[in-house]
N, C-alpha and C positions, 0 to 999 in steps of 0.2 A: 631427579626423586619426586620432586613435588609435581611434574608432569605425569608421571607414574602413579602418583596416589590420587589424582584428579581423575584420571581414566579408571580408577578403580573404585571410584565411589557409586554407592547404590542409587540408581534414579528413584526420585520422590515425588509423589503428585501432591499438590496442596488444593484443598477445596474449601471455598468461602460460601456459606449460606446467608444470603441477605433476605432477611424474612419479611421484607416490606413489599407491598402491593397496592397499587391504585384502588384495586377493586377484586374479588374474588371471582375467578371463572367458575362457571357452574358443575365442572368436571373434574376439578382440582382438588387432590387431598394433600399437596404439600404443605409443608408448616409455612403459614404466613400470616401476617397481621396486615390490616387496613387503616391501623391508627398513623394519621399524621402529624403527632405530636412531636415535635422539634427535640425535646428533651428526651423522648424514647429513642430517637436516632441517635442522638448525642451519646446517650449511655451505651447503646449498640457498640456504636464505634469505637469507645473507649474500651468497653469490653474484649471485643474482640481482637482490638490490637494489644491489649495486656496478654490475652491468651496466648496470641502468636510469638510475643516476646519470651513469655515463659516457656514455651514448648522448644524455640529455636536451639538452644544449647543442647537438646537432647539428641540432636542429629548430627554429630559430628562427621559421620561416615557416609552422610547423604549428600546429594546434589538435586536441587530442584529443577525438572525439565517441563514440567507442566503447571499451572495455575488455572482455576477454573471459578469464576464468580457466578454462583447460580442462585435460583430462590423459589418463592420470590419473584421480584422484578428487580434485578441489581441497577438497572439504568434509571429506575424510578427513586431509588435511594440516591443518586446523583454521582458526578464524576468527581468532587471533591473528598468525598467518602472513600469511594473505590481507590481514588488516586493516594489517599493517604493508608488505607489497608495495604496496597501494594508498596508501600515506600516501608513499610515496617516488616512485610515478607522478605524484601530484598536486604534489610539490615539484619535480620535475624535468622536467615537460611542462607546457604550457597545456592544461588539462583543462577542456571546456565545463562550465558549471553543469547543463545537461540530459542530458549524455553518457549513454548508454545502459552499465551495467555489469553484466556478467553472470559468474555461477559455475555450473559445473557440479557436479552432485550426486548420489549415490546414497541411496536412501532409509534405508539402514541407517547412514548416517554424518551425519545431521543432527539436531538437538535445538533446542528452543525457543532455549536461551542462544546457540549458535551463530546463529541465524537473526537473533535480536536483534541481537546485536553486529554482524553484517554489514549488516542494514537500517540501522542507526545510522550505518554508516560510508559509507554511500552506495549500497551495491550495491541495484539496483532491478530485478534480472531472474534469474529461477532456471531453469537447464535440468536437469531431472530425469530419469534413466535408469530407464526402467521396463520397457520392451522387449516384455512380453506380460502377461497375466492369470492366465496358467495357471503354477501353482506346479510342478508336474512339469517343465515345459519350462524355467522360471527355473532349477531345479535342475541340469537335465541340461547346459545352456550356462554353468554356474559361476557364476550372479550369487548375490551374496551377502544376498538379500532374498526375501520373498515379496510378494505382490501386496497383500496387507493393510497389509504395511509401506509400500508406494507410498501408499495411501489414507491412511494416518496421517501420510505425511510431505507429502502436499498440504495436509491440514489445520493442520499446523503451519506450513508456509510462507503460508498465507492468514492464520492468526491473528498472524504476525509483522509482516504489512502489506504483502507481496509482492502486486502487482497485475500483473504479467506473468510468467507460468509458462507454460515450454515443457516437453512431455513428448517423450522418445524413444523410439520403438517400433521393432521389427525383425519383418519378416514373411518367411517361408520357412524358419522355424526348425525343428529335428528334431519330427518327427512332428506339424508343423503343417500342416493342411489349410485349404481355402477358408472353410470355415465356424468354424473355430477363430479363425482371423483377424479374420472379420468381428464374431466375437464380441468379442476383445480390443478393436476400435475403439469398438464400443457401450457395452462395460463402461467404458474409458476416457473417452469423450466426458460420463460423467455426473460426470467431475471438475472438467468446465468450465474446460480451460486456454485460454490465449489463442493458443498457437501448439503445432502439434504436428509433430514430424518423423519420417516413415516410410521406413525403409532396407530395401532388399531383402539378405537375407543374401549375404553373399561370402566365400567359404573363401580366406582369406588364408594364403600357403604359411609353413608353420612352426608354426602354430597347432594345439592339440586338435582343434579340429573338423574343421580340414582334414586331419589325419592318420586321425581316425575316419570319416570321410566312407563308406566302404564298409560299415560297419556301421549307418549311420543311415538313416532315410527322409526323405528330404531334397524340397523341392518343386522340379520340373525348370523350366525357362525357361518353359514356356507355363502352370505352375501360378503362378509368379511374375508372370506378367503378368496373370493374372486377379485375383490378389491387388492389384496396383497398380491395375488400373482400379476394383476394387471401392473400394479406398481413396478415389481421387478422386471417386466418386459418392458415397460415405457422407459424407465430410467437407463436400462442396459442398452434400449436403441439410441439414446442419446448420450451416451459415454460414460454413464455413471456405474461405478462397479458397486456391485453389493459386498461388504465385507463385514456385516454383522445383520443379525435377523430385521432391525429397523433402520439400519444406517447404509447411505449410497455415498460415494464420492466420486471427485476427478480424481486423477493419478495423482497419489502421494498426499493425499487431502485427508486421510482418516483423522479422527478426533483422537489425537494422542493420549488426552487425558481419558476420555472413555475407556480405550482400549487397556488402560491399567486396571479397570474395574474387569473386564473380562479375560484378562490373561494374568491375573494374578499379583500384578504389580503392587507397591506398597503406596499409601497415600495417608496423610492425615486431613482431617476434617475441623473447621471452626464455625462458630456460630450454632444457634440452637437448632438440634435436630441433624446435626451433620454427624456424618459416620467416617471412621478410620479403620484402617487395616495396617497396623506397623508393628515392627520387630516382634512379629509370632502373635500380636494381639489384636483383636477386634473390639471395639467399643463405639459409642455414639455420644454425642452431647444431650443433656436434656431437651425436651420438646416443650419449652417455656421461655419466652425472651425475657420477662421479669425475673425469674429465677436464676437465668444465665449472667444477667447483669449483675444482679446481688451476689451471685455465688463468686464470680471472678473478682468482685470488689471486696469480699469479706474472707477470699482464699478458702471458700467453701467448696463443696464437690459439685461439678457440674457434668461429671462423666456418669455414663450408665452402661447397662448390660457388657461390662467389661470381661471378656473371655479369652483365654489362651486356646489358640485352635490348634488341634493335634493333628499330625501328620494323615491319620486315617480320614479326617472330615477334609483336609485339604485336597485328597485324592479324588472325592467325590465332586469336589467344587470345580476340579479341573476338568473333569467330564462335563459337568453342567454348563460351565461358563466358557470354557474354549469352543464348546460346540455351538455355541451362539454366534460363533464368528466363522469367517471362510479359511481364518488361518488355520483352524482345527486343531486335531490332536496327533501326536506322534509315539509311535510305541517304542520308540528308543528313548525319547523324552519322558514317556510315562513310568517306564521300569526303573530308568535312573533315578528319578524323583521319589518314587513311591514304594519301589522293591515289591511290585505286583507285577505278574504276567498279563501281557497285553494279548496273546493270542485268543484267548475267549473273547475278549474285546472285539477285537480284529474280525473273528468268526461273525459274531454280530451284524458288524458293520459292512460285511461282504453282503451278507442277507438282503440288508439297506440298498447296497448299491444293485444288487438284482431285481429290487423294484422300485430304482429310479431316486432313492431317498438320500443316497450318499455318494460320495467321490473318493479317490484316492489320488492325490496329484502326484506329478513326477518327482517331487520332492519325499514323497512316502507319507506325506500327512493326509489324513483324513479329515473332511468336513461334510456338512450337509448340503444338500441341494434347496433350491428355492420351496419344493414340494416337501423335502425333509424338515425344513424350517417350521412349515405348517403343522408338523407332527413331531415337533421337537419334543414336547413333554412326554409322550408315550416311549419315544425312542431313548431317550435319556433315562427315564425311569427303568426300561429294561436292563440299560447298560449298568445301572447303579446296582442293580440286583446281580447281575453276573459278576460286577466286583465285587461284592460281597461273599459271593460263593468262593472267589478265587482265594480270599483271605484264610480259607481252612487248608489250602496246600503249605505242608508245613515248611518247604526251603523259601516262601515267600513271605511268611508272617512276619 
């Protein structure tokens, strides 16, 4: 009976937002602080551990199969703090023995001692921010490292025993043309990561890069599209499967944690500005480190934007998020979950297939092609309009 109950537990992801950075990159709008006050670090550690302890008892029917430390720069926060948080997670939740446990790192903030400690604590995946191989561009966007430091970091990660490494890259950076981006890809491929994330630069409001955009030479939409298609082709030719718009991996090396976001899995977030989707509700933590610390200490409210998500909205999210992935959508799954007809959706996807923007696999699931991913916003908008019209069909209301 105990084996049966364990198998029936619902998978759960845990995200820990570590809001500390050595310095702020010029393109980044994620919540982080550069304050090196040890009291602030200690206050955060106490608060996030207490928050985890309070929440664990609310999850008796769940088993944690992914843990992700993001930021900020978790590696800058240090091994002791991360190990302490992971220990509290293990004591507060039912964590699977084969759980994927990831931490994000910058090349300048890791060393052999940190890596050995984290590997010994059970961390088994590293996401390393590299961005590009051009030192002048790295300096221009405020990265605290050069490319040689990234190469050295990868060597340290491998020596410490990590066999699942992801590298983050950005295309469309200032002064970066198609040739320079292709050089970055080919250079980084020599590091042989199991996973690569490639994101097109977005100018986020309030960031230094956004404020300086008129003084910079940036790739336009057409150039970014060319860079994206070159990414798909180069990585495919080197054995990397595209499984999501911006993500590529070797066989069976998808990010299990991020797949929860894209396929409707449940997850809990801890730390300032972390988000959750759990037990039919979506909510976030306040975007204020001091407020988070004092709120946890005093038993005050640290959550915001708490909302119950109706099935009607989930149906739209199913289309929006699943079609970010090559896993795609299934007519049978769609009708069973949402009691809506799939035929009108499929008719539109057939038209997309005729234009080379969608494919139907042998398993019957529909997904977008690389060219379709470039147009995903407009394709999904059209599908959502079709979905809304189908709600008027009486037997599917």
